[in-house]
C-alpha positions as CSV (number, residue, x, y, z in Angstrom):
1,X,2.5,-5.9,23.1
2,X,2.3,-2.1,23.3
3,X,-0.9,-0.7,22.1
4,X,-0.8,1.6,19.0
5,X,-3.0,4.8,19.2
6,X,-5.7,5.2,16.5
7,X,-7.5,8.3,15.5
8,X,-10.1,9.0,12.7
9,X,-9.3,11.5,10.0
10,X,-11.9,13.9,11.3
11,X,-10.3,14.0,14.7
12,X,-6.7,14.4,13.6
13,X,-6.3,18.2,13.8
14,X,-7.8,18.5,17.2
15,X,-6.2,15.4,18.6
16,X,-2.7,16.1,17.3
17,X,-2.9,19.7,18.5
18,X,-4.0,18.4,21.9
19,X,-1.0,16.1,21.9
20,X,1.3,19.0,21.1
21,X,-0.2,21.1,23.9
22,X,1.0,18.6,26.5
23,X,4.6,19.3,25.7
24,X,6.7,22.5,26.3
25,X,6.7,25.1,23.6
26,X,9.9,25.5,21.8
27,X,12.3,28.1,23.3
28,X,12.5,30.0,20.1
29,X,9.4,31.1,18.1
30,X,11.4,30.9,14.9
31,X,12.0,27.1,15.5
32,X,10.4,26.2,12.1
33,X,11.3,23.1,10.1
34,X,10.6,22.9,6.4
35,X,10.5,19.3,5.0
36,X,10.1,18.1,1.5
37,X,8.1,15.0,0.9
38,X,8.7,13.1,-2.4
39,X,6.3,10.4,-3.7
40,X,6.3,7.6,-6.1
41,X,2.9,8.8,-7.4
42,X,2.0,11.2,-10.2
43,X,1.2,14.6,-8.7
44,X,-2.2,14.7,-7.1
45,X,-3.1,11.2,-8.3
46,X,-6.4,10.1,-6.7
47,X,-6.1,8.3,-3.4
48,X,-2.4,7.8,-3.6
49,X,-0.9,11.2,-4.4
50,X,-3.8,12.9,-2.6
51,X,-3.1,10.8,0.5
52,X,0.4,12.2,0.6
53,X,-1.1,15.7,0.3
54,X,-3.4,15.0,3.2
55,X,-0.5,13.8,5.4
56,X,1.4,17.0,4.6
57,X,-1.7,19.1,5.4
58,X,-2.4,17.4,8.7
59,X,1.2,17.7,9.9
60,X,1.6,21.4,8.9
61,X,-1.7,22.4,10.4
62,X,-1.5,20.4,13.6
63,X,2.0,21.7,14.3
64,X,0.8,25.3,13.7
65,X,3.4,25.7,11.0
66,X,6.4,24.5,13.1
67,X,6.8,21.6,10.7
68,X,5.9,22.6,7.2
69,X,5.7,19.7,4.7
70,X,5.6,20.3,1.0
71,X,4.7,17.5,-1.4
72,X,6.5,16.7,-4.7
73,X,5.2,14.1,-7.2
74,X,7.2,11.5,-8.9
75,X,9.9,13.1,-11.1
76,X,9.7,16.6,-9.6
77,X,12.8,16.1,-7.5
78,X,13.7,12.4,-8.1
79,X,12.2,9.6,-10.2
80,X,9.6,7.4,-8.5
81,X,11.8,4.5,-7.6
82,X,14.6,6.7,-6.2
83,X,12.4,8.2,-3.5
84,X,13.7,6.0,-0.8
85,X,17.3,6.8,-1.7
86,X,16.6,10.5,-1.6
87,X,15.1,10.2,1.9
88,X,17.7,7.7,3.3
89,X,20.7,9.9,2.2
90,X,19.1,13.1,3.5
91,X,18.5,14.8,0.1
92,X,14.9,15.2,1.3
93,X,13.3,14.4,4.7
94,X,10.2,12.4,3.9
95,X,8.7,10.1,1.2
96,X,5.5,8.3,0.4
97,X,5.1,5.1,-1.7
98,X,4.6,1.4,-1.3
99,X,7.0,-0.9,0.6
100,X,7.4,-3.5,-2.2
101,X,9.1,-0.8,-4.4
102,X,12.2,-1.2,-2.2
103,X,12.5,-4.9,-2.3
104,X,15.7,-4.6,-4.5
105,X,17.3,-2.7,-1.6
106,X,15.9,-4.6,1.4
107,X,14.1,-7.8,0.6
108,X,11.9,-7.8,3.7
109,X,10.0,-4.6,2.7
110,X,7.9,-6.5,0.2
111,X,6.3,-8.6,3.0
112,X,5.3,-5.4,4.8
113,X,3.5,-4.2,1.7
114,X,1.2,-7.2,0.9
115,X,1.4,-10.9,0.8
116,X,-0.4,-13.1,-1.7
117,X,-3.5,-14.7,0.0
118,X,-2.4,-12.8,3.2
119,X,-4.0,-10.3,5.5
120,X,-6.8,-7.9,4.6
121,X,-6.6,-4.2,5.5
122,X,-8.3,-4.6,8.9
123,X,-6.0,-7.5,9.8
124,X,-3.0,-5.6,8.5
125,X,-3.7,-2.6,10.7
126,X,-4.2,-5.0,13.6
127,X,-0.8,-6.6,13.0
128,X,0.9,-3.2,13.0
129,X,-0.8,-2.0,16.1
130,X,-1.2,-5.2,18.2
131,X,0.9,-7.9,16.5
132,X,4.4,-6.4,16.5
133,X,4.3,-5.2,13.0
134,X,5.3,-1.7,13.7
135,X,8.4,-2.8,15.5
136,X,9.4,-5.2,12.7
137,X,8.8,-2.6,10.0
138,X,11.0,-0.1,11.9
139,X,13.7,-2.7,12.1
140,X,13.4,-3.3,8.3
141,X,13.4,0.4,7.4
142,X,16.3,1.2,9.7
143,X,18.4,-0.7,7.0
144,X,17.4,2.1,4.7
145,X,18.1,4.8,7.3
146,X,14.4,5.5,7.5
147,X,11.6,5.6,10.1
148,X,8.4,3.7,8.9
149,X,4.7,4.5,9.2
150,X,1.8,2.8,7.5
151,X,0.2,5.8,5.7
152,X,-2.7,4.5,3.7
153,X,-4.1,1.2,2.4
154,X,-5.8,0.3,-0.8
155,X,-7.9,-2.5,0.6
156,X,-8.4,-5.6,-1.5
157,X,-7.3,-4.9,-5.1
158,X,-8.5,-6.3,-8.4
159,X,-6.7,-9.1,-10.2
160,X,-5.7,-7.1,-13.2
161,X,-6.4,-6.2,-16.8
162,X,-5.7,-8.8,-19.5
163,X,-5.9,-8.8,-23.3
164,X,-6.7,-12.5,-23.4
165,X,-9.0,-14.8,-21.4
166,X,-7.4,-16.4,-18.3
167,X,-8.9,-19.9,-17.8
168,X,-6.1,-22.0,-16.4
169,X,-2.8,-21.4,-14.6
170,X,-1.0,-22.3,-17.9
171,X,-2.4,-19.1,-19.4
172,X,0.3,-17.1,-17.5
173,X,3.0,-18.8,-19.5
174,X,4.8,-16.2,-21.7
175,X,2.5,-13.4,-20.6
176,X,4.2,-10.0,-20.2
177,X,2.6,-8.5,-17.1
178,X,3.3,-5.5,-14.9
179,X,2.9,-6.8,-11.3
180,X,5.2,-5.8,-8.4
181,X,6.2,-7.4,-5.1
182,X,5.6,-10.9,-4.1
183,X,2.7,-11.3,-6.5
184,X,5.2,-10.7,-9.3
185,X,7.4,-13.5,-8.0
186,X,4.5,-15.9,-8.0
187,X,3.3,-14.9,-11.5
188,X,7.0,-15.3,-12.6
189,X,7.0,-18.9,-11.2
190,X,3.8,-19.5,-13.2
191,X,5.7,-18.7,-16.4
192,X,5.0,-15.0,-17.0
193,X,7.5,-12.3,-17.9
194,X,7.2,-9.8,-15.1
195,X,7.7,-6.1,-15.6
196,X,8.0,-3.6,-12.8
197,X,6.8,-0.1,-13.8
198,X,5.8,3.0,-11.8
199,X,2.2,3.9,-12.1
200,X,2.6,6.7,-14.6
201,X,4.2,4.4,-17.1
202,X,1.5,1.8,-17.1
203,X,-1.1,3.3,-19.5
204,X,1.3,3.8,-22.4
205,X,2.9,0.4,-21.9
206,X,-0.5,-1.3,-22.1
207,X,-1.7,0.8,-25.0
208,X,1.5,0.1,-27.0
209,X,1.5,-3.6,-26.4
210,X,4.8,-3.4,-24.4
211,X,2.9,-5.4,-21.8
212,X,0.0,-7.8,-22.3
213,X,-1.5,-7.4,-18.9
214,X,-1.2,-5.2,-15.8
215,X,-2.5,-4.9,-12.3
216,X,-2.7,-1.4,-10.8
217,X,-5.0,-1.0,-7.8
218,X,-8.8,-1.2,-8.2
219,X,-11.7,0.5,-10.0
220,X,-11.1,4.0,-8.6
221,X,-7.4,4.3,-9.8
222,X,-7.8,2.0,-12.8
223,X,-10.7,4.2,-14.1
224,X,-8.5,7.3,-13.6
225,X,-5.8,5.8,-15.7
226,X,-8.3,4.7,-18.4
227,X,-7.0,1.2,-18.5
228,X,-10.3,-0.1,-19.8
229,X,-9.4,1.5,-23.1
230,X,-6.5,-0.8,-23.7
231,X,-7.5,-4.2,-22.2
232,X,-10.4,-6.5,-22.8
233,X,-10.9,-8.3,-19.5
234,X,-10.9,-7.2,-15.9
235,X,-10.3,-10.1,-13.5
236,X,-10.9,-10.5,-9.7
237,X,-10.1,-11.0,-6.9
238,X,-6.7,-9.4,-6.2
239,X,-5.2,-12.5,-4.6
240,X,-1.7,-10.9,-4.9
241,X,-2.6,-7.8,-2.9
242,X,-5.5,-8.5,-0.5
243,X,-4.6,-5.2,1.1
244,X,-1.6,-3.0,0.2
245,X,0.1,-0.8,2.7
246,X,1.3,2.6,1.6
247,X,4.4,3.8,3.5
248,X,5.5,7.1,4.9
249,X,9.3,6.9,5.3
250,X,11.3,9.6,7.1
251,X,15.0,10.1,7.2
252,X,16.1,8.6,10.5
253,X,18.4,11.5,11.5
254,X,15.6,14.0,10.7
255,X,13.1,11.9,12.7
256,X,15.4,11.6,15.7
257,X,16.0,15.3,15.7
258,X,12.3,16.2,16.1
259,X,11.1,17.2,19.6
260,X,8.6,14.8,21.2
261,X,5.6,16.9,20.4
262,X,6.3,17.0,16.7
263,X,7.0,13.2,16.7
264,X,3.5,12.8,18.3
265,X,1.9,14.9,15.6
266,X,3.6,13.0,12.7
267,X,2.6,9.7,14.3
268,X,-1.1,10.7,14.8
269,X,-1.3,12.3,11.3
270,X,-0.1,9.0,9.8
271,X,-2.6,7.0,11.8
272,X,-5.4,9.2,10.6
273,X,-4.3,9.2,7.0
274,X,-3.9,5.5,7.1
275,X,-7.6,5.2,7.8
276,X,-8.8,8.1,5.6
277,X,-7.1,6.7,2.5
278,X,-8.6,3.2,3.1
279,X,-12.0,4.8,3.6
280,X,-11.7,6.8,0.4
281,X,-10.7,3.7,-1.6
282,X,-13.8,1.8,-0.3
283,X,-16.2,4.6,-1.2
284,X,-14.6,5.5,-4.6
285,X,-14.2,1.9,-5.7
286,X,-18.0,1.4,-5.2
287,X,-18.7,4.2,-7.6
288,X,-16.0,3.5,-10.1
289,X,-16.9,-0.2,-10.5
290,X,-20.4,0.9,-11.4
291,X,-19.0,3.3,-14.0
292,X,-16.7,0.7,-15.5
293,X,-19.4,-1.9,-15.9
294,X,-22.4,0.2,-16.9
295,X,-20.9,3.1,-18.8
296,X,-17.8,1.5,-20.4
297,X,-19.2,-2.0,-20.6
298,X,-16.0,-3.6,-19.1
299,X,-16.0,-7.4,-19.0
300,X,-15.4,-8.2,-15.3
301,X,-14.6,-11.8,-14.7
302,X,-13.6,-14.0,-11.7
303,X,-10.4,-16.0,-11.8
304,X,-11.2,-19.7,-12.2
305,X,-10.7,-22.1,-9.3
306,X,-7.9,-23.7,-11.3
307,X,-6.0,-20.4,-11.4
308,X,-6.6,-19.5,-7.8
309,X,-5.7,-23.0,-6.6
310,X,-2.6,-23.0,-8.8
311,X,-1.5,-19.5,-7.6
312,X,-2.1,-20.4,-4.0
313,X,0.1,-23.5,-4.3
314,X,2.8,-21.5,-6.0
315,X,2.6,-18.7,-3.4
316,X,3.4,-21.1,-0.6
317,X,6.3,-22.6,-2.4
318,X,7.7,-19.3,-3.7
319,X,7.5,-17.4,-0.4
320,X,9.0,-20.2,1.7
321,X,11.9,-20.4,-0.8
322,X,12.5,-16.6,-0.8
323,X,12.6,-16.2,2.9
324,X,14.9,-19.2,3.5
325,X,18.0,-17.2,2.5
326,X,17.1,-14.0,4.3
327,X,16.8,-14.0,8.1
328,X,15.1,-10.6,8.3
329,X,12.5,-11.5,5.7
330,X,11.9,-14.8,7.5
331,X,11.3,-12.9,10.8
332,X,8.7,-10.7,9.2
333,X,7.1,-13.6,7.2
334,X,6.7,-15.8,10.3
335,X,5.1,-13.0,12.2
336,X,2.6,-12.4,9.4
337,X,1.9,-16.1,9.0
338,X,1.2,-16.5,12.7
339,X,-1.2,-13.5,12.7
340,X,-2.8,-14.7,9.4
341,X,-3.6,-18.1,11.0
342,X,-5.2,-16.5,14.0
343,X,-7.1,-14.1,11.8
344,X,-8.5,-16.8,9.5
345,X,-9.7,-18.8,12.6
346,X,-11.6,-15.7,13.9
347,X,-12.8,-14.5,10.5
348,X,-14.5,-17.9,10.0
349,X,-17.0,-16.9,12.7
350,X,-17.1,-13.2,12.0
351,X,-16.2,-11.3,8.8
352,X,-16.3,-14.3,6.4
353,X,-19.5,-15.7,8.0
354,X,-21.2,-12.3,7.7
355,X,-20.0,-11.8,4.1
356,X,-21.7,-15.1,3.2
357,X,-24.8,-14.2,5.1
358,X,-25.1,-10.8,3.5
359,X,-25.5,-12.1,0.0
360,X,-28.6,-14.0,0.9
361,X,-31.6,-12.9,-1.2
362,X,-33.3,-10.1,0.7
363,X,-33.7,-6.4,0.3
364,X,-34.1,-3.4,2.6
């Protein structure tokens, strides 16, 4: 398996510039490309929208202005869920969102985003770089006339905001809940009425009672949306999205037309942003959870064993059934399951074992 290059965010400008210097300079000094990047996020939204901004900044600076990228928030050029169409048909060159938003167009995209009880962020990045994930994602996104890059990760999310106590799997019956992707398919199988809304429409829907419950991301973004004002209970863990990939998708014709040095810059910029966004979520979630609990007195609760066991059983049934009729989805799914099995076996002696050891009662 070909090794994927990885750079930290702090090193991206120097590293990508160095990569560019190994290629011949363009014949014409005026060889400047101006690209528009549309996102599914509200303009400058913390972590998500700002991650797209960071990507544009890295590419523009590292290319010394030869590839200028300008970011547009959801609705500025096209609505959030039309971003992939605008990129695929060449209206704009580049987009930023989450792969499961495109499941109605190419089913396999949702498996690339996140899988219930699946891989964590570290494992997901390893799958892309060492487990054949990048090649599979490119195959999937080619169906949309796009080139794919992982371009951010939320890490493990929260289970969601609810206006009633969730004690058993039966409590999902009749619940109106905003939850996208494969998690939404599982919750639907549990009896809920699933609603798919872009981020900017969640707060008013929860406040008005149009939905009874929602998941969004985690403390950092949930605090920014003020979801604690409209829901009583905040449940964990985010079984449905143990780590959610954000995607940078590029019109395939525009990508293929880039010279090799600019392709290298775009590739390394995405690698850096992928790590930077995950690091930001980790740091900001730490702070935001403290604010939610101690300033806003949010009632944070764990899902019961009955709920997690029930959702786990349904996840296996639902996912196997979904991929059975879609060869491309099945190919991605089987690759992920194989990597998940290997990761669990190693984690038992590493990450999981350490997480248990770290909660033992001692202080520094």
